[in-house]
C-alpha positions as a Markdown table, in Angstrom:
| # | Residue | x | y | z |
|---|---|---|---|---|
| 1 | Met | 0.0 | 0.1 | 0.0 |
| 2 | Ala | 1.2 | 3.4 | -0.8 |
| 3 | Ala | 2.1 | 5.8 | 1.9 |
| 4 | Asp | 0.8 | 9.4 | 1.8 |
| 5 | Val | 2.5 | 11.1 | -1.1 |
| 6 | Thr | 2.6 | 14.4 | -2.9 |
| 7 | Glu | 3.6 | 15.3 | -6.3 |
| 8 | Ala | 3.0 | 18.2 | -8.7 |
| 9 | Arg | 3.3 | 18.1 | -12.6 |
| 10 | Ser | 2.8 | 20.6 | -15.3 |
| 11 | Asp | 3.0 | 20.1 | -18.9 |
| 12 | Gly | 2.3 | 23.6 | -20.3 |
| 13 | Arg | -0.8 | 25.6 | -21.1 |
| 14 | Pro | -4.1 | 23.8 | -20.5 |
| 15 | His | -5.7 | 22.8 | -23.8 |
| 16 | Ala | -9.2 | 24.1 | -23.1 |
| 17 | Glu | -10.9 | 22.4 | -26.1 |
| 18 | Gln | -10.0 | 19.0 | -24.8 |
| 19 | Arg | -11.7 | 19.8 | -21.4 |
| 20 | Arg | -15.0 | 21.0 | -23.0 |
| 21 | Arg | -17.9 | 18.7 | -23.3 |
| 22 | Gly | -18.6 | 20.2 | -26.7 |
| 23 | Ala | -20.3 | 23.1 | -28.2 |
| 24 | Leu | -23.3 | 22.6 | -26.0 |
| 25 | Val | -21.5 | 23.4 | -22.8 |
| 26 | Arg | -19.5 | 26.2 | -24.3 |
| 27 | Gly | -22.7 | 27.8 | -25.5 |
| 28 | Leu | -24.3 | 27.2 | -22.0 |
| 29 | Leu | -21.5 | 29.1 | -20.3 |
| 30 | Phe | -22.0 | 32.0 | -22.7 |
| 31 | Val | -25.6 | 32.1 | -21.8 |
| 32 | Leu | -25.0 | 31.8 | -18.2 |
| 33 | Thr | -22.5 | 34.6 | -18.3 |
| 34 | Ala | -25.0 | 36.8 | -20.2 |
| 35 | Leu | -27.7 | 36.1 | -17.5 |
| 36 | Val | -25.5 | 36.8 | -14.6 |
| 37 | Ala | -24.3 | 40.1 | -16.1 |
| 38 | Gly | -27.9 | 41.1 | -16.9 |
| 39 | Ala | -29.4 | 40.0 | -13.6 |
| 40 | Gly | -26.7 | 41.1 | -11.2 |
| 41 | Gly | -25.4 | 38.0 | -9.3 |
| 42 | Val | -27.1 | 34.9 | -8.1 |
| 43 | Gly | -30.0 | 36.6 | -6.5 |
| 44 | Gly | -30.9 | 38.5 | -9.7 |
| 45 | Thr | -30.3 | 35.3 | -11.7 |
| 46 | Leu | -32.7 | 33.2 | -9.5 |
| 47 | Ala | -35.3 | 36.0 | -9.7 |
| 48 | Tyr | -35.0 | 36.3 | -13.4 |
| 49 | Gln | -35.7 | 32.4 | -13.6 |
| 50 | Arg | -38.7 | 32.6 | -11.2 |
| 51 | Val | -40.3 | 35.4 | -13.5 |
| 52 | Thr | -39.6 | 33.8 | -16.9 |
| 53 | Ala | -39.5 | 30.0 | -16.3 |
| 54 | Glu | -42.8 | 28.8 | -15.0 |
| 55 | Asp | -42.5 | 25.5 | -16.7 |
| 56 | Thr | -40.2 | 23.0 | -15.0 |
| 57 | Ala | -41.4 | 19.8 | -16.6 |
| 58 | Ala | -38.2 | 19.3 | -18.7 |
| 59 | Val | -35.7 | 19.5 | -15.8 |
| 60 | Asp | -38.1 | 17.7 | -13.5 |
| 61 | Ala | -38.0 | 14.8 | -16.1 |
| 62 | Gln | -34.2 | 14.8 | -16.0 |
| 63 | Ala | -34.5 | 14.5 | -12.3 |
| 64 | Asp | -36.8 | 11.5 | -12.6 |
| 65 | Arg | -34.6 | 9.8 | -15.1 |
| 66 | Leu | -31.7 | 10.3 | -12.7 |
| 67 | Ala | -33.6 | 8.5 | -10.0 |
| 68 | Glu | -34.4 | 5.7 | -12.4 |
| 69 | Asp | -30.6 | 5.3 | -13.2 |
| 70 | Leu | -29.9 | 5.2 | -9.5 |
| 71 | Arg | -32.6 | 2.4 | -9.0 |
| 72 | Ala | -31.1 | 0.5 | -11.9 |
| 73 | Asp | -27.6 | 0.5 | -10.3 |
| 74 | Leu | -29.3 | -0.6 | -7.0 |
| 75 | Asn | -31.1 | -3.3 | -8.7 |
| 76 | Val | -28.0 | -5.0 | -10.1 |
| 77 | Gly | -27.4 | -7.4 | -7.3 |
| 78 | Phe | -30.9 | -8.9 | -7.7 |
| 79 | Tyr | -30.1 | -10.2 | -11.1 |
| 80 | Ser | -26.4 | -10.7 | -11.2 |
| 81 | Pro | -25.0 | -13.4 | -8.9 |
| 82 | Gly | -21.8 | -12.6 | -7.3 |
| 83 | Gln | -22.3 | -8.9 | -7.1 |
| 84 | Thr | -23.2 | -7.0 | -4.0 |
| 85 | Tyr | -26.8 | -6.6 | -3.0 |
| 86 | Gly | -27.6 | -3.1 | -4.0 |
| 87 | Gly | -25.1 | -2.9 | -6.8 |
| 88 | Gln | -21.4 | -2.2 | -6.8 |
| 89 | Phe | -20.5 | 1.6 | -7.4 |
| 90 | Thr | -19.0 | 4.7 | -5.7 |
| 91 | Glu | -19.5 | 8.4 | -5.7 |
| 92 | Gly | -18.0 | 8.3 | -9.1 |
| 93 | Thr | -21.1 | 6.6 | -10.5 |
| 94 | Leu | -23.2 | 9.2 | -8.9 |
| 95 | Val | -21.2 | 12.0 | -10.6 |
| 96 | Ala | -21.2 | 10.2 | -14.0 |
| 97 | Gln | -25.2 | 9.8 | -13.8 |
| 98 | Thr | -25.5 | 13.3 | -12.7 |
| 99 | Glu | -23.4 | 14.7 | -15.5 |
| 100 | Ala | -25.2 | 12.6 | -18.0 |
| 101 | His | -28.4 | 14.5 | -17.1 |
| 102 | Gly | -26.8 | 17.9 | -17.5 |
| 103 | Gly | -26.0 | 18.6 | -13.8 |
| 104 | Val | -23.3 | 18.6 | -11.1 |
| 105 | Leu | -23.1 | 17.0 | -7.8 |
| 106 | Leu | -23.3 | 19.6 | -5.1 |
| 107 | Ser | -22.7 | 17.4 | -2.1 |
| 108 | Ser | -22.9 | 13.8 | -0.9 |
| 109 | Gly | -22.6 | 11.9 | 2.3 |
| 110 | Thr | -23.6 | 8.8 | 4.4 |
| 111 | Thr | -25.3 | 8.6 | 7.8 |
| 112 | Pro | -26.1 | 5.5 | 9.9 |
| 113 | Gly | -29.7 | 4.1 | 9.9 |
| 114 | Gly | -31.9 | 2.9 | 7.2 |
| 115 | Pro | -32.0 | -0.5 | 5.3 |
| 116 | Gly | -28.6 | -2.1 | 5.4 |
| 117 | Gly | -27.6 | 0.1 | 8.2 |
| 118 | Arg | -26.6 | 3.3 | 6.1 |
| 119 | Thr | -28.4 | 6.0 | 4.3 |
| 120 | His | -26.7 | 7.8 | 1.5 |
| 121 | Thr | -27.6 | 11.4 | 0.4 |
| 122 | Met | -26.7 | 13.4 | -2.6 |
| 123 | Thr | -27.7 | 16.9 | -3.6 |
| 124 | Val | -27.5 | 17.8 | -7.3 |
| 125 | Met | -28.0 | 20.8 | -9.5 |
| 126 | Leu | -29.8 | 20.0 | -12.8 |
| 127 | Gly | -30.6 | 22.2 | -15.9 |
| 128 | Leu | -27.1 | 23.3 | -16.7 |
| 129 | Val | -27.3 | 21.3 | -20.0 |
| 130 | Pro | -30.6 | 20.7 | -21.6 |
| 131 | Pro | -31.7 | 17.2 | -22.8 |
| 132 | Glu | -29.8 | 15.8 | -25.8 |
| 133 | Thr | -33.1 | 14.9 | -27.5 |
| 134 | Gly | -35.7 | 17.4 | -28.6 |
| 135 | Thr | -35.7 | 21.2 | -28.4 |
| 136 | Val | -36.4 | 22.9 | -25.1 |
| 137 | Asp | -37.0 | 26.6 | -24.7 |
| 138 | Ala | -34.4 | 28.1 | -22.4 |
| 139 | His | -37.2 | 29.6 | -20.3 |
| 140 | Ala | -38.8 | 26.3 | -19.8 |
| 141 | Tyr | -35.5 | 24.7 | -18.6 |
| 142 | Pro | -34.5 | 26.5 | -15.4 |
| 143 | Val | -31.7 | 25.3 | -13.1 |
| 144 | Arg | -33.2 | 23.4 | -10.3 |
| 145 | Cys | -31.7 | 21.5 | -7.3 |
| 146 | Tyr | -32.7 | 17.9 | -6.0 |
| 147 | Arg | -31.9 | 15.7 | -3.0 |
| 148 | Tyr | -31.8 | 12.0 | -3.4 |
| 149 | Thr | -31.6 | 9.5 | -0.6 |
| 150 | Phe | -31.0 | 5.7 | -0.9 |
| 151 | Ala | -29.9 | 2.8 | 1.1 |
| 152 | Val | -30.3 | -0.9 | -0.2 |
| 153 | Gly | -32.5 | -1.8 | -3.1 |
| 154 | Thr | -34.5 | 0.0 | -5.7 |
| 155 | Tyr | -37.4 | 0.8 | -3.3 |
| 156 | Ser | -35.0 | 2.9 | -1.1 |
| 157 | Val | -34.5 | 5.8 | -3.5 |
| 158 | Lys | -36.4 | 9.0 | -2.7 |
| 159 | Lys | -36.2 | 12.3 | -4.7 |
| 160 | Ala | -37.2 | 15.7 | -3.6 |
| 161 | Ala | -36.8 | 19.3 | -5.1 |
| 162 | Val | -35.0 | 21.5 | -2.8 |
| 163 | Asp | -33.9 | 25.2 | -2.9 |
| 164 | Cys | -30.6 | 25.7 | -4.7 |
| 165 | Pro | -27.9 | 27.4 | -2.3 |
| 166 | Ala | -27.9 | 31.2 | -2.7 |
| 167 | Val | -24.2 | 31.6 | -2.7 |
| 168 | Arg | -21.2 | 30.1 | -4.4 |
| 169 | Ser | -19.6 | 27.1 | -2.8 |
| 170 | Asp | -16.3 | 28.9 | -2.6 |
| 171 | Gly | -17.8 | 31.8 | -0.7 |
| 172 | Arg | -16.9 | 34.3 | -3.3 |
| 173 | Pro | -19.3 | 37.0 | -4.9 |
| 174 | Gly | -21.1 | 36.0 | -7.9 |
| 175 | Ser | -23.5 | 33.3 | -9.3 |
| 176 | Leu | -23.6 | 29.7 | -8.0 |
| 177 | Val | -25.1 | 28.8 | -11.5 |
| 178 | Ala | -22.3 | 30.2 | -13.4 |
| 179 | Gln | -19.8 | 28.7 | -11.0 |
| 180 | Met | -21.4 | 25.2 | -11.5 |
| 181 | Gly | -21.7 | 25.7 | -15.2 |
| 182 | Ala | -18.0 | 26.4 | -15.4 |
| 183 | Leu | -17.2 | 23.5 | -13.1 |
| 184 | Leu | -19.0 | 21.1 | -15.5 |
| 185 | Ala | -17.1 | 22.4 | -18.3 |
| 186 | Gln | -13.8 | 22.1 | -16.6 |
| 187 | Gln | -14.0 | 18.4 | -15.7 |
| 188 | Ser | -11.1 | 16.2 | -16.9 |
| 189 | Thr | -11.2 | 14.8 | -20.4 |
| 190 | Gly | -12.7 | 11.3 | -20.2 |
| 191 | Ala | -13.6 | 11.5 | -16.5 |
| 192 | Ser | -16.5 | 9.2 | -15.3 |
| 193 | Arg | -15.6 | 6.4 | -17.6 |
| 194 | Arg | -15.5 | 2.8 | -16.3 |
| 195 | Met | -12.1 | 1.1 | -16.5 |
| 196 | Ala | -9.5 | -0.8 | -14.4 |
| 197 | Thr | -6.3 | 0.7 | -13.0 |
| 198 | Ala | -4.6 | -2.8 | -12.8 |
| 199 | Gly | -0.9 | -2.6 | -13.8 |
| 200 | Tyr | -0.2 | 0.8 | -12.3 |
| 201 | Pro | 1.6 | 1.2 | -9.0 |
| 202 | His | -0.5 | 2.9 | -6.3 |
| 203 | Thr | 1.8 | 6.0 | -6.0 |
| 204 | Ala | 1.6 | 9.6 | -7.1 |
| 205 | Arg | 3.6 | 8.8 | -10.2 |
| 206 | Gly | 1.5 | 5.7 | -11.1 |
| 207 | Ala | -1.7 | 7.8 | -10.6 |
| 208 | Val | -0.3 | 10.4 | -13.1 |
| 209 | Asp | 0.8 | 7.8 | -15.5 |
| 210 | Phe | -2.4 | 6.0 | -15.5 |
| 211 | Leu | -4.4 | 9.3 | -16.1 |
| 212 | Arg | -2.2 | 10.2 | -19.1 |
| 213 | Asp | -1.9 | 6.6 | -20.6 |
| 214 | Lys | -5.5 | 6.1 | -20.5 |
| 215 | Arg | -6.1 | 9.8 | -21.8 |
| 216 | Leu | -8.3 | 10.8 | -18.9 |
| 217 | Val | -6.4 | 14.0 | -18.9 |
| 218 | Ala | -5.1 | 15.8 | -21.9 |
| 219 | Ala | -1.3 | 16.1 | -22.8 |
| 220 | Gln | -1.1 | 19.7 | -22.0 |
| 221 | Asp | -3.2 | 19.5 | -18.8 |
| 222 | Thr | -1.6 | 20.4 | -15.5 |
| 223 | Val | -1.9 | 17.7 | -12.7 |
| 224 | Ser | -0.9 | 19.1 | -9.5 |
| 225 | Glu | -1.4 | 18.5 | -5.7 |
| 226 | Val | -1.6 | 14.8 | -6.0 |
| 227 | Ser | -2.0 | 13.4 | -2.5 |
| 228 | Gly | -3.1 | 9.8 | -1.7 |
| 229 | Gly | -2.8 | 6.8 | 0.4 |
| 230 | Pro | -4.5 | 3.5 | 1.3 |
| 231 | Ala | -8.2 | 3.1 | 1.6 |
| 232 | Gly | -8.3 | -0.7 | 2.8 |
| 233 | Gly | -8.9 | -3.9 | 0.8 |
| 234 | Gly | -5.9 | -3.1 | -1.6 |
| 235 | Val | -7.5 | 0.1 | -2.8 |
| 236 | Asp | -5.6 | 3.4 | -2.8 |
| 237 | Val | -7.2 | 6.7 | -3.3 |
| 238 | Phe | -6.0 | 10.1 | -4.5 |
| 239 | Ala | -7.1 | 13.7 | -4.5 |
| 240 | Leu | -5.6 | 15.8 | -7.3 |
| 241 | Arg | -6.2 | 18.9 | -9.3 |
| 242 | Val | -6.4 | 19.0 | -13.2 |
| 243 | Asp | -5.9 | 22.4 | -14.2 |
| 244 | Gly | -7.2 | 23.6 | -10.8 |
| 245 | Thr | -10.3 | 21.4 | -10.7 |
| 246 | Cys | -10.5 | 18.8 | -7.9 |
| 247 | His | -10.9 | 15.2 | -9.0 |
| 248 | Tyr | -10.7 | 12.0 | -7.0 |
| 249 | Leu | -9.0 | 8.8 | -8.3 |
| 250 | Arg | -9.6 | 5.4 | -7.1 |
| 251 | Met | -6.9 | 2.7 | -7.9 |
| 252 | Asp | -8.1 | -0.8 | -7.3 |
| 253 | Ser | -6.3 | -3.9 | -8.9 |
| 254 | Ser | -9.2 | -6.4 | -8.3 |
| 255 | Ser | -10.8 | -8.2 | -11.1 |
| 256 | Thr | -14.1 | -6.5 | -10.6 |
| 257 | Ala | -12.8 | -3.0 | -10.6 |
| 258 | Ser | -13.2 | -2.5 | -14.4 |
| 259 | Arg | -16.9 | -2.0 | -13.6 |
| 260 | Leu | -16.2 | 1.1 | -11.5 |
| 261 | Val | -15.5 | 4.7 | -12.5 |
| 262 | Pro | -11.9 | 5.4 | -11.3 |
| 263 | Leu | -11.8 | 9.2 | -11.9 |
| 264 | Trp | -14.5 | 11.7 | -11.2 |
| 265 | Leu | -15.2 | 15.4 | -10.4 |
| 266 | Ala | -15.2 | 16.0 | -6.7 |
| 267 | Pro | -18.5 | 17.4 | -5.4 |
| 268 | Ala | -18.8 | 21.2 | -5.4 |
| 269 | Asp | -18.6 | 21.6 | -1.7 |
| 270 | Glu | -15.3 | 19.7 | -1.6 |
| 271 | Gln | -13.5 | 21.7 | -4.4 |
| 272 | Gly | -11.7 | 24.0 | -2.1 |
| 273 | Thr | -10.2 | 21.4 | 0.3 |
| 274 | Cys | -9.6 | 18.5 | -2.2 |
| 275 | Asp | -8.0 | 16.2 | 0.4 |
| 276 | Met | -7.3 | 12.5 | 0.6 |
| 277 | Ser | -9.8 | 11.9 | 3.6 |
| 278 | Gln | -12.7 | 13.1 | 1.3 |
| 279 | Ala | -11.4 | 11.0 | -1.5 |
| 280 | Arg | -11.3 | 8.0 | 0.7 |
| 281 | Ala | -14.9 | 8.4 | 1.8 |
| 282 | Ala | -16.0 | 9.0 | -1.7 |
| 283 | Ser | -14.4 | 5.9 | -3.1 |
| 284 | Ala | -16.2 | 3.6 | -0.7 |
| 285 | Leu | -18.5 | 1.1 | -2.3 |
| 286 | Tyr | -22.2 | 1.5 | -2.1 |
| 287 | Gly | -24.5 | -1.6 | -1.5 |
| 288 | Ile | -24.3 | -4.4 | 0.9 |
| 289 | Asp | -23.5 | -8.1 | 0.3 |
| 290 | Pro | -26.3 | -9.9 | 2.4 |
| 291 | Ala | -23.9 | -12.9 | 2.9 |
| 292 | Lys | -21.3 | -10.6 | 4.3 |
| 293 | Ala | -24.0 | -8.7 | 6.4 |
| 294 | Gly | -25.1 | -12.0 | 8.0 |
């Protein structure tokens, strides 16, 4: 197992185009900037949305589909012998699902209680990117926030609309909506893809080599503040910044690790600290094997 390590590496100017999620996200950021400039910060932006965006059906549908994706993951264990009851996934899967529905993970956590002994919670902001299919008027696709809770099994998934935070996650002046739009666009190239990390040493150098060899970061991206250590069970985790944006990396050499997402964008409320203890908690497997639970 690797001891705590730190490494910084820079390969020149960031190549912005390789970090963008296409013209849709770039156009989105332009629109967000215009809205913020015209409405005067997050308060004005949200007031603008309340006045002009009465129809929330489109983004609510995205939220419903995200809940169904989560239920599908939790259902895996019922039909696939040998997998954990409740599926096998980490926070990386939650981030990938949220991004697929045009949003970002604001926060996530686990508390004692509920089926299986633990209840997981995630809060997301959706509406940053419209659905890929069909045409949705911008006024009918407002940014909205939702909280999901789940434990063991599909029946445990609950969804509720909640008020979005009124301030940026870093405490700076400006619009949270614009900040999250920029965060979504700045994620690492190829993040939230399922693949194995086998064959790479669980060290800072091995972590950076894995990211570059698998093209999860671009050749000119700056990978810095790499800190990591053991998470138990032969798993090591790393917190690192790709061009200043915090990501978590889970290195697992087991035969089943290829089903997991090894690299993902850290939740918004953890972007500032970006430390290994948070990466360790985020890399823990969701779901419980009933045989092991007794």
